[in-house]
C-alpha positions as a Markdown table, in Angstrom:
| # | Residue | x | y | z |
|---|---|---|---|---|
| 1 | Gln | 9.9 | 54.5 | 15.1 |
| 2 | Val | 11.1 | 54.4 | 18.7 |
| 3 | Gln | 14.6 | 54.5 | 19.9 |
| 4 | Val | 15.5 | 53.9 | 23.5 |
| 5 | Val | 18.6 | 54.9 | 25.6 |
| 6 | Glu | 19.4 | 53.5 | 29.0 |
| 7 | Ser | 21.3 | 55.3 | 31.8 |
| 8 | Gly | 21.9 | 55.1 | 35.5 |
| 9 | Gly | 24.0 | 52.0 | 35.9 |
| 10 | Gly | 27.1 | 51.9 | 38.1 |
| 11 | Leu | 28.9 | 50.2 | 40.9 |
| 12 | Val | 27.1 | 49.8 | 44.2 |
| 13 | Gln | 27.6 | 47.8 | 47.4 |
| 14 | Ala | 25.2 | 44.9 | 48.3 |
| 15 | Gly | 22.1 | 46.3 | 49.9 |
| 16 | Gly | 22.3 | 49.6 | 48.0 |
| 17 | Ser | 20.1 | 51.1 | 45.4 |
| 18 | Leu | 20.2 | 52.4 | 41.9 |
| 19 | Arg | 17.7 | 53.9 | 39.5 |
| 20 | Leu | 17.9 | 53.1 | 35.8 |
| 21 | Ser | 16.3 | 55.3 | 33.2 |
| 22 | Cys | 15.1 | 54.5 | 29.8 |
| 23 | Val | 14.5 | 57.5 | 27.6 |
| 24 | Ala | 12.6 | 57.0 | 24.4 |
| 25 | Ser | 12.2 | 59.1 | 21.2 |
| 26 | Gly | 9.0 | 59.2 | 19.3 |
| 27 | Arg | 5.6 | 60.9 | 19.9 |
| 28 | Thr | 3.7 | 57.6 | 20.4 |
| 29 | Phe | 5.8 | 56.4 | 23.3 |
| 30 | Ser | 2.7 | 56.3 | 25.6 |
| 31 | Thr | 1.3 | 53.5 | 23.4 |
| 32 | Tyr | 4.3 | 51.3 | 23.8 |
| 33 | Gly | 5.1 | 48.6 | 26.4 |
| 34 | Val | 8.5 | 48.8 | 27.9 |
| 35 | Gly | 10.6 | 46.1 | 29.5 |
| 36 | Trp | 13.8 | 45.8 | 31.3 |
| 37 | Phe | 16.0 | 42.8 | 30.7 |
| 38 | Arg | 19.5 | 41.8 | 31.9 |
| 39 | Gln | 22.4 | 39.6 | 30.9 |
| 40 | Ala | 25.1 | 38.5 | 33.2 |
| 41 | Pro | 28.4 | 37.2 | 31.9 |
| 42 | Gly | 28.0 | 33.7 | 30.5 |
| 43 | Lys | 24.3 | 33.7 | 31.0 |
| 44 | Glu | 21.2 | 34.1 | 28.8 |
| 45 | Arg | 19.4 | 37.4 | 28.7 |
| 46 | Glu | 16.5 | 37.3 | 31.1 |
| 47 | Phe | 13.4 | 39.3 | 31.8 |
| 48 | Val | 13.4 | 41.6 | 34.8 |
| 49 | Ala | 10.3 | 43.8 | 34.7 |
| 50 | Ala | 7.8 | 45.4 | 32.3 |
| 51 | Val | 5.1 | 48.0 | 32.1 |
| 52 | Asn | 2.5 | 48.2 | 29.4 |
| 53 | Trp | 0.6 | 51.2 | 28.0 |
| 54 | Lys | -2.1 | 50.8 | 30.7 |
| 55 | Glu | 0.7 | 50.9 | 33.3 |
| 56 | Ile | 0.2 | 47.3 | 34.3 |
| 57 | Thr | 3.4 | 46.0 | 35.6 |
| 58 | Ser | 5.0 | 42.5 | 35.8 |
| 59 | Tyr | 8.2 | 41.3 | 37.5 |
| 60 | Ala | 10.6 | 38.3 | 37.5 |
| 61 | Asp | 10.3 | 36.4 | 40.8 |
| 62 | Ser | 13.9 | 37.1 | 41.5 |
| 63 | Val | 13.3 | 40.9 | 41.8 |
| 64 | Lys | 9.7 | 41.1 | 43.2 |
| 65 | Gly | 9.6 | 43.3 | 46.2 |
| 66 | Arg | 13.0 | 44.8 | 45.5 |
| 67 | Phe | 12.6 | 46.4 | 42.0 |
| 68 | Thr | 9.9 | 48.8 | 40.9 |
| 69 | Ile | 9.2 | 49.8 | 37.3 |
| 70 | Ser | 7.4 | 53.0 | 36.5 |
| 71 | Arg | 6.8 | 55.3 | 33.5 |
| 72 | Asp | 6.4 | 59.0 | 33.0 |
| 73 | Asn | 4.9 | 59.5 | 29.5 |
| 74 | Gly | 5.4 | 63.2 | 29.7 |
| 75 | Lys | 9.1 | 62.7 | 29.8 |
| 76 | Asn | 9.1 | 59.6 | 27.5 |
| 77 | Thr | 10.9 | 57.8 | 30.3 |
| 78 | Val | 10.6 | 54.5 | 32.1 |
| 79 | Tyr | 12.4 | 53.9 | 35.3 |
| 80 | Leu | 13.6 | 50.8 | 37.1 |
| 81 | Gln | 14.2 | 51.5 | 40.8 |
| 82 | Met | 16.4 | 48.8 | 42.2 |
| 83 | Asn | 16.6 | 48.4 | 46.0 |
| 84 | Ser | 18.3 | 45.8 | 48.2 |
| 85 | Leu | 20.7 | 45.0 | 45.4 |
| 86 | Arg | 22.6 | 41.7 | 45.5 |
| 87 | Pro | 25.8 | 40.5 | 43.8 |
| 88 | Glu | 23.7 | 38.3 | 41.6 |
| 89 | Asp | 21.9 | 41.3 | 40.2 |
| 90 | Thr | 25.2 | 42.2 | 38.5 |
| 91 | Ala | 24.6 | 42.4 | 34.7 |
| 92 | Val | 24.1 | 44.6 | 31.7 |
| 93 | Tyr | 20.6 | 45.9 | 31.9 |
| 94 | Tyr | 18.7 | 46.6 | 28.7 |
| 95 | Cys | 15.6 | 48.5 | 28.0 |
| 96 | Ala | 13.3 | 47.4 | 25.2 |
| 97 | Ala | 10.1 | 48.8 | 23.7 |
| 98 | Arg | 7.3 | 47.2 | 21.8 |
| 99 | Ser | 4.2 | 48.7 | 20.2 |
| 100 | Ala | 0.7 | 47.8 | 21.4 |
| 101 | Gly | -0.2 | 44.5 | 20.1 |
| 102 | Ala | 3.3 | 43.5 | 19.1 |
| 103 | Ala | 4.4 | 40.0 | 20.1 |
| 104 | Val | 8.1 | 40.9 | 20.6 |
| 105 | Tyr | 10.2 | 43.8 | 21.7 |
| 106 | Gly | 11.5 | 45.4 | 18.6 |
| 107 | His | 13.4 | 48.3 | 19.9 |
| 108 | Trp | 16.4 | 47.8 | 22.1 |
| 109 | Gly | 18.9 | 50.0 | 23.8 |
| 110 | Gln | 22.6 | 49.5 | 24.1 |
| 111 | Gly | 22.5 | 48.5 | 27.8 |
| 112 | Thr | 23.9 | 49.9 | 31.0 |
| 113 | Gln | 26.2 | 48.0 | 33.3 |
| 114 | Val | 25.2 | 47.4 | 36.9 |
| 115 | Thr | 27.8 | 45.9 | 39.3 |
| 116 | Val | 26.9 | 45.0 | 42.8 |
| 117 | Ser | 29.9 | 44.3 | 45.1 |
| 118 | Ser | 29.7 | 42.0 | 48.1 |
């Protein structure tokens, strides 16, 4: 069983940067895919970025070129480096993990708030 905890959110001005961290428990973390999602007030939760166990990454079009997802299996951690932040990036950011071969993300964190001021 994997549990994930997010950190690194905060308040930043437009154009600034933040790095989110997702720390996972469990000895088999390296075999899990991890994704970042976000939910803004009044909106549906949306996909932001993901990295699978082969370290293949994918991104939502809205963040391509600005956000970078990476993983450090030695630290059981996945990072989301967010640059050139915009007010529309304001949301609660969630980390989620899924085991290899799983169709859905079954392990979710509590979320971390990111607020970008204009």
